[in-house]
N, CA, C and O atoms as a CHARMM CRD file, in Angstrom:
* protein
*
  348
    1    1 UNK  N    -37.49500 -22.76600 -74.70700 PROA 1      0.00000
    2    1 UNK  CA   -37.43100 -21.76600 -75.76800 PROA 1      0.00000
    3    1 UNK  C    -36.12300 -20.98500 -75.65700 PROA 1      0.00000
    4    1 UNK  O    -35.72400 -20.58900 -74.56200 PROA 1      0.00000
    5    2 UNK  N    -35.46600 -20.76800 -76.77500 PROA 2      0.00000
    6    2 UNK  CA   -34.19800 -20.04900 -76.82000 PROA 2      0.00000
    7    2 UNK  C    -34.45000 -18.55000 -76.67900 PROA 2      0.00000
    8    2 UNK  O    -35.20100 -17.96700 -77.46100 PROA 2      0.00000
    9    3 UNK  N    -33.82400 -17.92700 -75.68200 PROA 3      0.00000
   10    3 UNK  CA   -34.00100 -16.48400 -75.47200 PROA 3      0.00000
   11    3 UNK  C    -32.65700 -15.77900 -75.48500 PROA 3      0.00000
   12    3 UNK  O    -32.43700 -14.84600 -74.71200 PROA 3      0.00000
   13    4 UNK  N    -31.76500 -16.21300 -76.34600 PROA 4      0.00000
   14    4 UNK  CA   -30.42100 -15.66600 -76.34500 PROA 4      0.00000
   15    4 UNK  C    -30.19100 -14.69400 -77.49500 PROA 4      0.00000
   16    4 UNK  O    -30.59600 -14.93400 -78.63300 PROA 4      0.00000
   17    5 UNK  N    -29.52800 -13.58900 -77.16300 PROA 5      0.00000
   18    5 UNK  CA   -29.09100 -12.60500 -78.14700 PROA 5      0.00000
   19    5 UNK  C    -27.57100 -12.60400 -78.08600 PROA 5      0.00000
   20    5 UNK  O    -26.99300 -12.45700 -77.00900 PROA 5      0.00000
   21    6 UNK  N    -26.92100 -12.76800 -79.22900 PROA 6      0.00000
   22    6 UNK  CA   -25.46300 -12.82500 -79.27800 PROA 6      0.00000
   23    6 UNK  C    -24.90300 -11.48700 -79.73500 PROA 6      0.00000
   24    6 UNK  O    -25.32000 -10.94400 -80.75800 PROA 6      0.00000
   25    7 UNK  N    -23.95400 -10.96300 -78.96800 PROA 7      0.00000
   26    7 UNK  CA   -23.27000  -9.72500 -79.33100 PROA 7      0.00000
   27    7 UNK  C    -21.84400 -10.05900 -79.74900 PROA 7      0.00000
   28    7 UNK  O    -21.10000 -10.67900 -78.98900 PROA 7      0.00000
   29    8 UNK  N    -21.46100  -9.64900 -80.95800 PROA 8      0.00000
   30    8 UNK  CA   -20.07200  -9.75200 -81.40600 PROA 8      0.00000
   31    8 UNK  C    -19.45300  -8.37300 -81.24900 PROA 8      0.00000
   32    8 UNK  O    -19.96700  -7.39400 -81.79100 PROA 8      0.00000
   33    9 UNK  N    -18.36000  -8.29100 -80.51600 PROA 9      0.00000
   34    9 UNK  CA   -17.73000  -7.01300 -80.20300 PROA 9      0.00000
   35    9 UNK  C    -16.40700  -6.89700 -80.94900 PROA 9      0.00000
   36    9 UNK  O    -15.55600  -7.78400 -80.87000 PROA 9      0.00000
   37   10 UNK  N    -16.24300  -5.79200 -81.67600 PROA 10     0.00000
   38   10 UNK  CA   -15.04200  -5.58900 -82.48400 PROA 10     0.00000
   39   10 UNK  C    -14.36800  -4.27100 -82.12700 PROA 10     0.00000
   40   10 UNK  O    -15.00300  -3.37100 -81.57700 PROA 10     0.00000
   41   11 UNK  N    -13.08100  -4.16000 -82.44000 PROA 11     0.00000
   42   11 UNK  CA   -12.34300  -2.90800 -82.26700 PROA 11     0.00000
   43   11 UNK  C    -12.33500  -2.41400 -80.83200 PROA 11     0.00000
   44   11 UNK  O    -12.07600  -3.17300 -79.89800 PROA 11     0.00000
   45   12 UNK  N    -12.62300  -1.12600 -80.67400 PROA 12     0.00000
   46   12 UNK  CA   -12.61500  -0.49200 -79.36800 PROA 12     0.00000
   47   12 UNK  C    -13.64700  -1.06100 -78.41700 PROA 12     0.00000
   48   12 UNK  O    -13.44600  -1.04300 -77.20300 PROA 12     0.00000
   49   13 UNK  N    -14.75400  -1.56900 -78.95000 PROA 13     0.00000
   50   13 UNK  CA   -15.79100  -2.15000 -78.10200 PROA 13     0.00000
   51   13 UNK  C    -15.24600  -3.42400 -77.44200 PROA 13     0.00000
   52   13 UNK  O    -15.48200  -3.67100 -76.26000 PROA 13     0.00000
   53   14 UNK  N    -14.52700  -4.21200 -78.21200 PROA 14     0.00000
   54   14 UNK  CA   -13.89100  -5.42000 -77.67400 PROA 14     0.00000
   55   14 UNK  C    -12.92700  -5.03800 -76.55200 PROA 14     0.00000
   56   14 UNK  O    -12.90800  -5.68000 -75.50200 PROA 14     0.00000
   57   15 UNK  N    -12.12500  -3.99100 -76.77400 PROA 15     0.00000
   58   15 UNK  CA   -11.19200  -3.50500 -75.75100 PROA 15     0.00000
   59   15 UNK  C    -11.93400  -3.03700 -74.50700 PROA 15     0.00000
   60   15 UNK  O    -11.55400  -3.39100 -73.39100 PROA 15     0.00000
   61   16 UNK  N    -12.99200  -2.24100 -74.68700 PROA 16     0.00000
   62   16 UNK  CA   -13.72900  -1.67700 -73.55400 PROA 16     0.00000
   63   16 UNK  C    -14.39400  -2.75700 -72.70600 PROA 16     0.00000
   64   16 UNK  O    -14.52500  -2.60700 -71.49200 PROA 16     0.00000
   65   17 UNK  N    -14.81100  -3.83900 -73.34500 PROA 17     0.00000
   66   17 UNK  CA   -15.51800  -4.89400 -72.61900 PROA 17     0.00000
   67   17 UNK  C    -14.59100  -6.02100 -72.16200 PROA 17     0.00000
   68   17 UNK  O    -14.95400  -6.80800 -71.28800 PROA 17     0.00000
   69   18 UNK  N    -13.39600  -6.09800 -72.75100 PROA 18     0.00000
   70   18 UNK  CA   -12.46000  -7.14700 -72.35600 PROA 18     0.00000
   71   18 UNK  C    -12.80900  -8.52300 -72.89600 PROA 18     0.00000
   72   18 UNK  O    -12.31000  -9.53200 -72.39700 PROA 18     0.00000
   73   19 UNK  N    -13.66200  -8.57200 -73.90900 PROA 19     0.00000
   74   19 UNK  CA   -14.03500  -9.85200 -74.53200 PROA 19     0.00000
   75   19 UNK  C    -14.55500  -9.59000 -75.93300 PROA 19     0.00000
   76   19 UNK  O    -14.92500  -8.46400 -76.26700 PROA 19     0.00000
   77   20 UNK  N    -14.58300 -10.63200 -76.75200 PROA 20     0.00000
   78   20 UNK  CA   -15.00300 -10.43900 -78.14100 PROA 20     0.00000
   79   20 UNK  C    -16.45700 -10.81900 -78.40100 PROA 20     0.00000
   80   20 UNK  O    -16.96800 -10.60400 -79.50100 PROA 20     0.00000
   81   21 UNK  N    -17.12200 -11.37900 -77.40200 PROA 21     0.00000
   82   21 UNK  CA   -18.54900 -11.67000 -77.57300 PROA 21     0.00000
   83   21 UNK  C    -19.22500 -11.77200 -76.20800 PROA 21     0.00000
   84   21 UNK  O    -18.59400 -12.05500 -75.18900 PROA 21     0.00000
   85   22 UNK  N    -20.51500 -11.53400 -76.23100 PROA 22     0.00000
   86   22 UNK  CA   -21.35600 -11.63100 -75.03400 PROA 22     0.00000
   87   22 UNK  C    -22.67600 -12.24700 -75.47400 PROA 22     0.00000
   88   22 UNK  O    -23.19100 -11.92700 -76.54600 PROA 22     0.00000
   89   23 UNK  N    -23.21600 -13.12200 -74.65200 PROA 23     0.00000
   90   23 UNK  CA   -24.53700 -13.68100 -74.91300 PROA 23     0.00000
   91   23 UNK  C    -25.46500 -13.15500 -73.82900 PROA 23     0.00000
   92   23 UNK  O    -25.18500 -13.28300 -72.63700 PROA 23     0.00000
   93   24 UNK  N    -26.56700 -12.56300 -74.25500 PROA 24     0.00000
   94   24 UNK  CA   -27.54900 -11.98900 -73.33500 PROA 24     0.00000
   95   24 UNK  C    -28.79000 -12.87600 -73.33900 PROA 24     0.00000
   96   24 UNK  O    -29.31900 -13.22800 -74.39400 PROA 24     0.00000
   97   25 UNK  N    -29.23500 -13.22400 -72.15400 PROA 25     0.00000
   98   25 UNK  CA   -30.42300 -14.07500 -72.02900 PROA 25     0.00000
   99   25 UNK  C    -31.66700 -13.19800 -71.87400 PROA 25     0.00000
  100   25 UNK  O    -32.13300 -12.93900 -70.76400 PROA 25     0.00000
  101   26 UNK  N    -32.18800 -12.75100 -73.01200 PROA 26     0.00000
  102   26 UNK  CA   -33.38500 -11.90100 -73.06800 PROA 26     0.00000
  103   26 UNK  C    -34.17300 -12.28500 -74.30600 PROA 26     0.00000
  104   26 UNK  O    -33.58100 -12.62600 -75.33000 PROA 26     0.00000
  105   27 UNK  N    -35.49100 -12.23800 -74.23300 PROA 27     0.00000
  106   27 UNK  CA   -36.26800 -12.54200 -75.42500 PROA 27     0.00000
  107   27 UNK  C    -36.29700 -11.38600 -76.42500 PROA 27     0.00000
  108   27 UNK  O    -36.49500 -11.60400 -77.62000 PROA 27     0.00000
  109   28 UNK  N    -36.09700 -10.14500 -75.93500 PROA 28     0.00000
  110   28 UNK  CA   -36.17700  -8.97100 -76.81300 PROA 28     0.00000
  111   28 UNK  C    -35.48400  -7.78700 -76.14600 PROA 28     0.00000
  112   28 UNK  O    -35.42900  -7.69800 -74.92000 PROA 28     0.00000
  113   29 UNK  N    -34.95700  -6.88200 -76.96300 PROA 29     0.00000
  114   29 UNK  CA   -34.31500  -5.66900 -76.46300 PROA 29     0.00000
  115   29 UNK  C    -34.29200  -4.66000 -77.59800 PROA 29     0.00000
  116   29 UNK  O    -34.86100  -4.90400 -78.66200 PROA 29     0.00000
  117   30 UNK  N    -33.63400  -3.52600 -77.37500 PROA 30     0.00000
  118   30 UNK  CA   -33.40600  -2.54800 -78.43800 PROA 30     0.00000
  119   30 UNK  C    -31.91700  -2.24100 -78.48400 PROA 30     0.00000
  120   30 UNK  O    -31.18200  -2.55200 -77.54700 PROA 30     0.00000
  121   31 UNK  N    -31.47700  -1.63000 -79.57600 PROA 31     0.00000
  122   31 UNK  CA   -30.07200  -1.23200 -79.69400 PROA 31     0.00000
  123   31 UNK  C    -29.70400  -0.32400 -78.52500 PROA 31     0.00000
  124   31 UNK  O    -28.64500  -0.48700 -77.92000 PROA 31     0.00000
  125   32 UNK  N    -30.57100   0.62800 -78.20900 PROA 32     0.00000
  126   32 UNK  CA   -30.30200   1.56600 -77.11000 PROA 32     0.00000
  127   32 UNK  C    -30.11000   0.82600 -75.78500 PROA 32     0.00000
  128   32 UNK  O    -29.17100   1.11800 -75.04500 PROA 32     0.00000
  129   33 UNK  N    -30.99000  -0.12900 -75.48200 PROA 33     0.00000
  130   33 UNK  CA   -30.88700  -0.89100 -74.23700 PROA 33     0.00000
  131   33 UNK  C    -29.59900  -1.70500 -74.18700 PROA 33     0.00000
  132   33 UNK  O    -28.95400  -1.78600 -73.14200 PROA 33     0.00000
  133   34 UNK  N    -29.22600  -2.30200 -75.30500 PROA 34     0.00000
  134   34 UNK  CA   -27.99100  -3.09600 -75.36600 PROA 34     0.00000
  135   34 UNK  C    -26.78200  -2.20900 -75.09400 PROA 34     0.00000
  136   34 UNK  O    -25.90300  -2.58700 -74.31900 PROA 34     0.00000
  137   35 UNK  N    -26.72600  -1.03000 -75.72400 PROA 35     0.00000
  138   35 UNK  CA   -25.59600  -0.12100 -75.51300 PROA 35     0.00000
  139   35 UNK  C    -25.54000   0.32800 -74.05600 PROA 35     0.00000
  140   35 UNK  O    -24.45600   0.41100 -73.48000 PROA 35     0.00000
  141   36 UNK  N    -26.68700   0.61600 -73.45600 PROA 36     0.00000
  142   36 UNK  CA   -26.71900   1.01200 -72.04000 PROA 36     0.00000
  143   36 UNK  C    -26.20100  -0.11100 -71.14400 PROA 36     0.00000
  144   36 UNK  O    -25.47100   0.14600 -70.18700 PROA 36     0.00000
  145   37 UNK  N    -26.57000  -1.33800 -71.44600 PROA 37     0.00000
  146   37 UNK  CA   -26.07400  -2.48400 -70.67000 PROA 37     0.00000
  147   37 UNK  C    -24.56700  -2.61000 -70.80300 PROA 37     0.00000
  148   37 UNK  O    -23.87100  -2.86300 -69.82000 PROA 37     0.00000
  149   38 UNK  N    -24.05800  -2.43200 -72.02600 PROA 38     0.00000
  150   38 UNK  CA   -22.61300  -2.50800 -72.22700 PROA 38     0.00000
  151   38 UNK  C    -21.89600  -1.41400 -71.44000 PROA 38     0.00000
  152   38 UNK  O    -20.86700  -1.66400 -70.81200 PROA 38     0.00000
  153   39 UNK  N    -22.44900  -0.20100 -71.47700 PROA 39     0.00000
  154   39 UNK  CA   -21.84100   0.91200 -70.73400 PROA 39     0.00000
  155   39 UNK  C    -21.76600   0.60500 -69.24000 PROA 39     0.00000
  156   39 UNK  O    -20.77400   0.92700 -68.58500 PROA 39     0.00000
  157   40 UNK  N    -22.80700  -0.01100 -68.70800 PROA 40     0.00000
  158   40 UNK  CA   -22.82500  -0.29500 -67.26900 PROA 40     0.00000
  159   40 UNK  C    -21.78600  -1.33700 -66.86700 PROA 40     0.00000
  160   40 UNK  O    -21.40300  -1.40900 -65.70000 PROA 40     0.00000
  161   41 UNK  N    -21.32500  -2.14600 -67.82300 PROA 41     0.00000
  162   41 UNK  CA   -20.33400  -3.19000 -67.53100 PROA 41     0.00000
  163   41 UNK  C    -18.95500  -2.87300 -68.08700 PROA 41     0.00000
  164   41 UNK  O    -18.01800  -3.64600 -67.88400 PROA 41     0.00000
  165   42 UNK  N    -18.81300  -1.75400 -68.78300 PROA 42     0.00000
  166   42 UNK  CA   -17.56900  -1.42400 -69.47200 PROA 42     0.00000
  167   42 UNK  C    -16.49600  -0.89000 -68.53300 PROA 42     0.00000
  168   42 UNK  O    -16.78400  -0.27300 -67.50700 PROA 42     0.00000
  169   43 UNK  N    -15.25500  -1.14700 -68.91800 PROA 43     0.00000
  170   43 UNK  CA   -14.14000  -0.56600 -68.17400 PROA 43     0.00000
  171   43 UNK  C    -13.69700   0.75200 -68.80000 PROA 43     0.00000
  172   43 UNK  O    -12.79000   1.40500 -68.28300 PROA 43     0.00000
  173   44 UNK  N    -14.32200   1.15000 -69.90300 PROA 44     0.00000
  174   44 UNK  CA   -14.02200   2.42900 -70.55100 PROA 44     0.00000
  175   44 UNK  C    -15.26200   2.90800 -71.30500 PROA 44     0.00000
  176   44 UNK  O    -15.42700   2.62300 -72.49100 PROA 44     0.00000
  177   45 UNK  N    -16.12700   3.63600 -70.60500 PROA 45     0.00000
  178   45 UNK  CA   -17.40300   4.04100 -71.20400 PROA 45     0.00000
  179   45 UNK  C    -17.25300   5.06600 -72.31100 PROA 45     0.00000
  180   45 UNK  O    -18.14600   5.18100 -73.15100 PROA 45     0.00000
  181   46 UNK  N    -16.14600   5.82500 -72.34900 PROA 46     0.00000
  182   46 UNK  CA   -15.95400   6.82000 -73.41800 PROA 46     0.00000
  183   46 UNK  C    -15.91800   6.16000 -74.78900 PROA 46     0.00000
  184   46 UNK  O    -16.38200   6.73600 -75.77300 PROA 46     0.00000
  185   47 UNK  N    -15.37600   4.96700 -74.85300 PROA 47     0.00000
  186   47 UNK  CA   -15.31000   4.23600 -76.12500 PROA 47     0.00000
  187   47 UNK  C    -16.71500   3.90700 -76.62400 PROA 47     0.00000
  188   47 UNK  O    -16.93900   3.80600 -77.83000 PROA 47     0.00000
  189   48 UNK  N    -17.65600   3.74100 -75.70500 PROA 48     0.00000
  190   48 UNK  CA   -19.01000   3.33600 -76.07400 PROA 48     0.00000
  191   48 UNK  C    -19.93500   4.51400 -76.33300 PROA 48     0.00000
  192   48 UNK  O    -21.14000   4.42300 -76.09500 PROA 48     0.00000
  193   49 UNK  N    -19.38500   5.60800 -76.81400 PROA 49     0.00000
  194   49 UNK  CA   -20.17800   6.77100 -77.20900 PROA 49     0.00000
  195   49 UNK  C    -21.03200   6.36800 -78.41600 PROA 49     0.00000
  196   49 UNK  O    -20.50400   5.94900 -79.44600 PROA 49     0.00000
  197   50 UNK  N    -22.33000   6.49600 -78.28000 PROA 50     0.00000
  198   50 UNK  CA   -23.24500   6.05700 -79.34000 PROA 50     0.00000
  199   50 UNK  C    -22.97600   6.71500 -80.69200 PROA 50     0.00000
  200   50 UNK  O    -23.28700   6.14100 -81.73500 PROA 50     0.00000
  201   51 UNK  N    -22.39900   7.91500 -80.67700 PROA 51     0.00000
  202   51 UNK  CA   -22.08800   8.60900 -81.93400 PROA 51     0.00000
  203   51 UNK  C    -20.94500   7.93600 -82.68300 PROA 51     0.00000
  204   51 UNK  O    -20.76400   8.16000 -83.88000 PROA 51     0.00000
  205   52 UNK  N    -20.16800   7.10600 -81.97300 PROA 52     0.00000
  206   52 UNK  CA   -18.98500   6.47400 -82.56900 PROA 52     0.00000
  207   52 UNK  C    -19.12000   4.95900 -82.69600 PROA 52     0.00000
  208   52 UNK  O    -18.12000   4.24600 -82.78300 PROA 52     0.00000
  209   53 UNK  N    -20.34700   4.47900 -82.70800 PROA 53     0.00000
  210   53 UNK  CA   -20.56800   3.03900 -82.82500 PROA 53     0.00000
  211   53 UNK  C    -21.38600   2.71400 -84.06400 PROA 53     0.00000
  212   53 UNK  O    -22.30500   3.44400 -84.43300 PROA 53     0.00000
  213   54 UNK  N    -21.03600   1.61200 -84.69200 PROA 54     0.00000
  214   54 UNK  CA   -21.86300   1.06800 -85.75500 PROA 54     0.00000
  215   54 UNK  C    -22.41000  -0.25900 -85.24000 PROA 54     0.00000
  216   54 UNK  O    -21.66200  -1.12300 -84.78500 PROA 54     0.00000
  217   55 UNK  N    -23.71300  -0.39800 -85.32000 PROA 55     0.00000
  218   55 UNK  CA   -24.37700  -1.60200 -84.82000 PROA 55     0.00000
  219   55 UNK  C    -25.10600  -2.25700 -85.98700 PROA 55     0.00000
  220   55 UNK  O    -25.90400  -1.61800 -86.67400 PROA 55     0.00000
  221   56 UNK  N    -24.82100  -3.53600 -86.20100 PROA 56     0.00000
  222   56 UNK  CA   -25.57800  -4.25800 -87.22900 PROA 56     0.00000
  223   56 UNK  C    -26.35700  -5.38300 -86.56300 PROA 56     0.00000
  224   56 UNK  O    -25.88900  -6.01700 -85.61700 PROA 56     0.00000
  225   57 UNK  N    -27.54600  -5.61100 -87.07800 PROA 57     0.00000
  226   57 UNK  CA   -28.42400  -6.67200 -86.59300 PROA 57     0.00000
  227   57 UNK  C    -28.55400  -7.68200 -87.72100 PROA 57     0.00000
  228   57 UNK  O    -29.12900  -7.38800 -88.76900 PROA 57     0.00000
  229   58 UNK  N    -28.02100  -8.86300 -87.49800 PROA 58     0.00000
  230   58 UNK  CA   -28.02100  -9.91300 -88.52500 PROA 58     0.00000
  231   58 UNK  C    -27.41800  -9.40500 -89.83600 PROA 58     0.00000
  232   58 UNK  O    -27.90600  -9.72700 -90.92000 PROA 58     0.00000
  233   59 UNK  N    -26.35100  -8.60700 -89.72600 PROA 59     0.00000
  234   59 UNK  CA   -25.63300  -8.12600 -90.89800 PROA 59     0.00000
  235   59 UNK  C    -26.18600  -6.86900 -91.53200 PROA 59     0.00000
  236   59 UNK  O    -25.64800  -6.41100 -92.54000 PROA 59     0.00000
  237   60 UNK  N    -27.24300  -6.29300 -90.97900 PROA 60     0.00000
  238   60 UNK  CA   -27.85400  -5.08500 -91.53700 PROA 60     0.00000
  239   60 UNK  C    -27.61700  -3.91900 -90.58400 PROA 60     0.00000
  240   60 UNK  O    -27.91800  -4.01500 -89.39400 PROA 60     0.00000
  241   61 UNK  N    -27.07900  -2.82200 -91.10300 PROA 61     0.00000
  242   61 UNK  CA   -26.80300  -1.63400 -90.29600 PROA 61     0.00000
  243   61 UNK  C    -28.09500  -1.15800 -89.63800 PROA 61     0.00000
  244   61 UNK  O    -29.09800  -0.92800 -90.31300 PROA 61     0.00000
  245   62 UNK  N    -28.06100  -1.01300 -88.31000 PROA 62     0.00000
  246   62 UNK  CA   -29.27300  -0.63000 -87.57800 PROA 62     0.00000
  247   62 UNK  C    -29.75300   0.77700 -87.92700 PROA 62     0.00000
  248   62 UNK  O    -30.90500   1.11600 -87.65800 PROA 62     0.00000
  249   63 UNK  N    -28.88500   1.60100 -88.52200 PROA 63     0.00000
  250   63 UNK  CA   -29.31200   2.96300 -88.88100 PROA 63     0.00000
  251   63 UNK  C    -30.38800   2.94700 -89.96800 PROA 63     0.00000
  252   63 UNK  O    -31.09400   3.93900 -90.14600 PROA 63     0.00000
  253   64 UNK  N    -30.52300   1.83800 -90.69400 PROA 64     0.00000
  254   64 UNK  CA   -31.56200   1.74700 -91.72500 PROA 64     0.00000
  255   64 UNK  C    -32.77200   0.93400 -91.26900 PROA 64     0.00000
  256   64 UNK  O    -33.72900   0.75200 -92.02100 PROA 64     0.00000
  257   65 UNK  N    -32.71800   0.44800 -90.03100 PROA 65     0.00000
  258   65 UNK  CA   -33.83200  -0.37600 -89.54100 PROA 65     0.00000
  259   65 UNK  C    -34.48300   0.19500 -88.28000 PROA 65     0.00000
  260   65 UNK  O    -35.22800  -0.50700 -87.59700 PROA 65     0.00000
  261   66 UNK  N    -34.20500   1.46300 -87.96800 PROA 66     0.00000
  262   66 UNK  CA   -34.82600   2.07900 -86.79100 PROA 66     0.00000
  263   66 UNK  C    -33.83800   2.70900 -85.82800 PROA 66     0.00000
  264   66 UNK  O    -34.23200   3.22800 -84.78400 PROA 66     0.00000
  265   67 UNK  N    -32.55800   2.66800 -86.16800 PROA 67     0.00000
  266   67 UNK  CA   -31.55000   3.29900 -85.31300 PROA 67     0.00000
  267   67 UNK  C    -31.52200   2.69900 -83.91800 PROA 67     0.00000
  268   67 UNK  O    -31.54900   1.47900 -83.75500 PROA 67     0.00000
  269   68 UNK  N    -31.46700   3.57000 -82.90900 PROA 68     0.00000
  270   68 UNK  CA   -31.37600   3.11800 -81.51300 PROA 68     0.00000
  271   68 UNK  C    -32.62300   2.36700 -81.06000 PROA 68     0.00000
  272   68 UNK  O    -32.57800   1.61100 -80.08900 PROA 68     0.00000
  273   69 UNK  N    -33.71800   2.57200 -81.75200 PROA 69     0.00000
  274   69 UNK  CA   -34.97100   1.90100 -81.37700 PROA 69     0.00000
  275   69 UNK  C    -35.17500   0.57500 -82.11300 PROA 69     0.00000
  276   69 UNK  O    -36.21800  -0.06300 -81.96700 PROA 69     0.00000
  277   70 UNK  N    -34.18100   0.16000 -82.90300 PROA 70     0.00000
  278   70 UNK  CA   -34.27700  -1.12200 -83.59700 PROA 70     0.00000
  279   70 UNK  C    -34.51300  -2.23500 -82.58600 PROA 70     0.00000
  280   70 UNK  O    -33.78300  -2.35400 -81.60100 PROA 70     0.00000
  281   71 UNK  N    -35.52300  -3.04100 -82.82900 PROA 71     0.00000
  282   71 UNK  CA   -35.85300  -4.14200 -81.92500 PROA 71     0.00000
  283   71 UNK  C    -34.95400  -5.33500 -82.23900 PROA 71     0.00000
  284   71 UNK  O    -34.78800  -5.73500 -83.39100 PROA 71     0.00000
  285   72 UNK  N    -34.38700  -5.88000 -81.18200 PROA 72     0.00000
  286   72 UNK  CA   -33.52600  -7.05300 -81.28000 PROA 72     0.00000
  287   72 UNK  C    -34.26700  -8.20200 -80.61500 PROA 72     0.00000
  288   72 UNK  O    -34.74800  -8.08800 -79.48800 PROA 72     0.00000
  289   73 UNK  N    -34.34500  -9.31800 -81.34600 PROA 73     0.00000
  290   73 UNK  CA   -35.09500 -10.45600 -80.83800 PROA 73     0.00000
  291   73 UNK  C    -34.16900 -11.63300 -80.55300 PROA 73     0.00000
  292   73 UNK  O    -33.03600 -11.68900 -81.03000 PROA 73     0.00000
  293   74 UNK  N    -34.67700 -12.55500 -79.77300 PROA 74     0.00000
  294   74 UNK  CA   -33.96500 -13.78500 -79.47500 PROA 74     0.00000
  295   74 UNK  C    -33.49200 -14.44200 -80.77100 PROA 74     0.00000
  296   74 UNK  O    -34.24500 -14.54400 -81.74000 PROA 74     0.00000
  297   75 UNK  N    -32.24600 -14.88000 -80.77200 PROA 75     0.00000
  298   75 UNK  CA   -31.66700 -15.51800 -81.95400 PROA 75     0.00000
  299   75 UNK  C    -30.91700 -14.56300 -82.85700 PROA 75     0.00000
  300   75 UNK  O    -30.17000 -15.00300 -83.73100 PROA 75     0.00000
  301   76 UNK  N    -31.10100 -13.25000 -82.66700 PROA 76     0.00000
  302   76 UNK  CA   -30.39300 -12.26400 -83.48700 PROA 76     0.00000
  303   76 UNK  C    -28.91600 -12.22500 -83.12500 PROA 76     0.00000
  304   76 UNK  O    -28.53000 -12.49800 -81.98900 PROA 76     0.00000
  305   77 UNK  N    -28.10200 -11.88300 -84.11000 PROA 77     0.00000
  306   77 UNK  CA   -26.67200 -11.68900 -83.89700 PROA 77     0.00000
  307   77 UNK  C    -26.38000 -10.21900 -84.14500 PROA 77     0.00000
  308   77 UNK  O    -26.61600  -9.69700 -85.23400 PROA 77     0.00000
  309   78 UNK  N    -25.86200  -9.56000 -83.11300 PROA 78     0.00000
  310   78 UNK  CA   -25.58900  -8.13800 -83.14200 PROA 78     0.00000
  311   78 UNK  C    -24.07800  -7.93500 -83.21000 PROA 78     0.00000
  312   78 UNK  O    -23.34000  -8.49100 -82.39700 PROA 78     0.00000
  313   79 UNK  N    -23.62300  -7.15200 -84.16100 PROA 79     0.00000
  314   79 UNK  CA   -22.19200  -6.81200 -84.24800 PROA 79     0.00000
  315   79 UNK  C    -22.04300  -5.34000 -83.93600 PROA 79     0.00000
  316   79 UNK  O    -22.72200  -4.49400 -84.51700 PROA 79     0.00000
  317   80 UNK  N    -21.14100  -5.04300 -83.00500 PROA 80     0.00000
  318   80 UNK  CA   -20.92700  -3.65000 -82.57700 PROA 80     0.00000
  319   80 UNK  C    -19.45200  -3.34100 -82.74500 PROA 80     0.00000
  320   80 UNK  O    -18.58800  -4.06000 -82.24400 PROA 80     0.00000
  321   81 UNK  N    -19.17600  -2.24500 -83.46900 PROA 81     0.00000
  322   81 UNK  CA   -17.79700  -1.83600 -83.73400 PROA 81     0.00000
  323   81 UNK  C    -17.68300  -0.33300 -83.60900 PROA 81     0.00000
  324   81 UNK  O    -18.62600   0.39800 -83.91000 PROA 81     0.00000
  325   82 UNK  N    -16.52000   0.12900 -83.16400 PROA 82     0.00000
  326   82 UNK  CA   -16.29000   1.56800 -83.10300 PROA 82     0.00000
  327   82 UNK  C    -15.98200   2.09300 -84.49800 PROA 82     0.00000
  328   82 UNK  O    -15.33200   1.41800 -85.29600 PROA 82     0.00000
  329   83 UNK  N    -16.44900   3.29000 -84.78200 PROA 83     0.00000
  330   83 UNK  CA   -16.17600   3.95100 -86.05800 PROA 83     0.00000
  331   83 UNK  C    -14.94200   4.82200 -85.85000 PROA 83     0.00000
  332   83 UNK  O    -14.84900   5.57200 -84.87800 PROA 83     0.00000
  333   84 UNK  N    -14.01500   4.71100 -86.76300 PROA 84     0.00000
  334   84 UNK  CA   -12.79900   5.51100 -86.67600 PROA 84     0.00000
  335   84 UNK  C    -12.96000   6.73000 -87.56100 PROA 84     0.00000
  336   84 UNK  O    -13.22900   6.62300 -88.75800 PROA 84     0.00000
  337   85 UNK  N    -12.78900   7.90600 -86.94000 PROA 85     0.00000
  338   85 UNK  CA   -12.89100   9.16400 -87.67500 PROA 85     0.00000
  339   85 UNK  C    -11.49500   9.67500 -87.97000 PROA 85     0.00000
  340   85 UNK  O    -10.56700   9.47600 -87.18700 PROA 85     0.00000
  341   86 UNK  N    -11.36300  10.31600 -89.07500 PROA 86     0.00000
  342   86 UNK  CA   -10.05700  10.88700 -89.40800 PROA 86     0.00000
  343   86 UNK  C    -10.18500  11.94600 -90.47400 PROA 86     0.00000
  344   86 UNK  O    -11.26500  12.19800 -91.00900 PROA 86     0.00000
  345   87 UNK  N     -9.09800  12.53900 -90.75700 PROA 87     0.00000
  346   87 UNK  CA    -9.15400  13.59300 -91.75600 PROA 87     0.00000
  347   87 UNK  C     -7.93800  13.64500 -92.61100 PROA 87     0.00000
  348   87 UNK  O     -7.84600  14.49000 -93.50200 PROA 87     0.00000
């Protein structure tokens, strides 16, 4: 049985992790758990501030599907990108 979750990393997240994608061997997780895992492996945790990240699950913004508690299942493709603020 396939238990892989694919993370596509863009922008500052790609820089912080040193790669553009990660495959996680888990049957299920949440957005919050994924971000915590990334922080534990990151070379720059400030970039991974949850307030400055946009996370989509299979192309849908997680803020409309449960936010940090959005459940991620095996086979899902997660895209994580830093949000750029300006004025």
